[in-house]
N, C-alpha and C positions, 0 to 999 in steps of 0.2 A: 337575820343572819342566812348566809346560802348554805346549800344541803354541802355541797362540794368546796375545797379552796379555790380561787380563782387566781389566773396568773398576775403576776404585777404589772401595772401600767407605767410606762417609762413617758416622761414628758419629751424626751428626743432618743428614740432609740440610737440612732447612730454614733451619741457621746457615752453610749454604756458600753463598759470593756466586756469583750468576749467571755473571761473569767467570770464575770459578775452575774452573766445571763446564764452561764452554765450553772452556777452554786445556786441561783433562784428556782431554774429548771429540776436540780434535785431535790431541792426542797420542796418544790410542787409535786413532783412524782412522788416522793415520801409521805406527803400528808395525804394525797389522792389514795394511795396503796393503803395505809393504813385505815381510812375510814371505809374503803372498800373490802377489807379484811374483817371490820367491824360489823357490816351489814352479813358480809358471808356468813359470819360466826353465829350472829342473830337467826338467819334463816336456816341455819344446819341445828339449830339449837330448839328451832319451834317444832310444831305438830307436824307430824310426818302425814296426817289425813285431816279431811275435814269430816264431820259428822253431822248430816242433815235428819230433822224429824219433817218429813212433807207428807201431803196426803197421797203424791205419786212420783215416783224418779221423775217424770217427765216437767215437774214443777223447778227441777234443779236446769238452769240454762246452759252451763256450760261444765259438766264432769270433768274431773282430771283424775287421773290413774292413782288409786286409793282412796278414792273418797267413799265412804260408808253413808249410807242412808236407813232410815226407818220406815217404811211407808206403812202410813197409819190405815190406808185401804186395803192393803193385804196383810197387814200384819207381819210383814217378814223384813228383815234386814238384808239390804243387798249393799254389794260391793261393786264399784266399777273397776273394770278392765277394758282399755283403751282398744284392744284387738276384737273383743266380746259384746261389749257394753255393759249391762248391769246384769249381774248374775246374783241368785238367790243363796243367801247363807243358811236358811232353813228351810 
């Protein structure tokens, strides 16, 4: 099963009425919009941050804004801010 809907294939596109093409495009756009809105809703309801337990924050390859880590080597909680990097909470 495809992740997104597929446009219909026509054996001879020149014989298909424009009204039918238009209706098929509307149906396709409606299905695609619905699926994208569902994925947006899942993303919005997901966790805002990721929390890592690491020896050192350098173990986290690509931190993102709002990530939280507990560094076992320093015993500190840290939050990632894109403009400054990792910031100690305690």
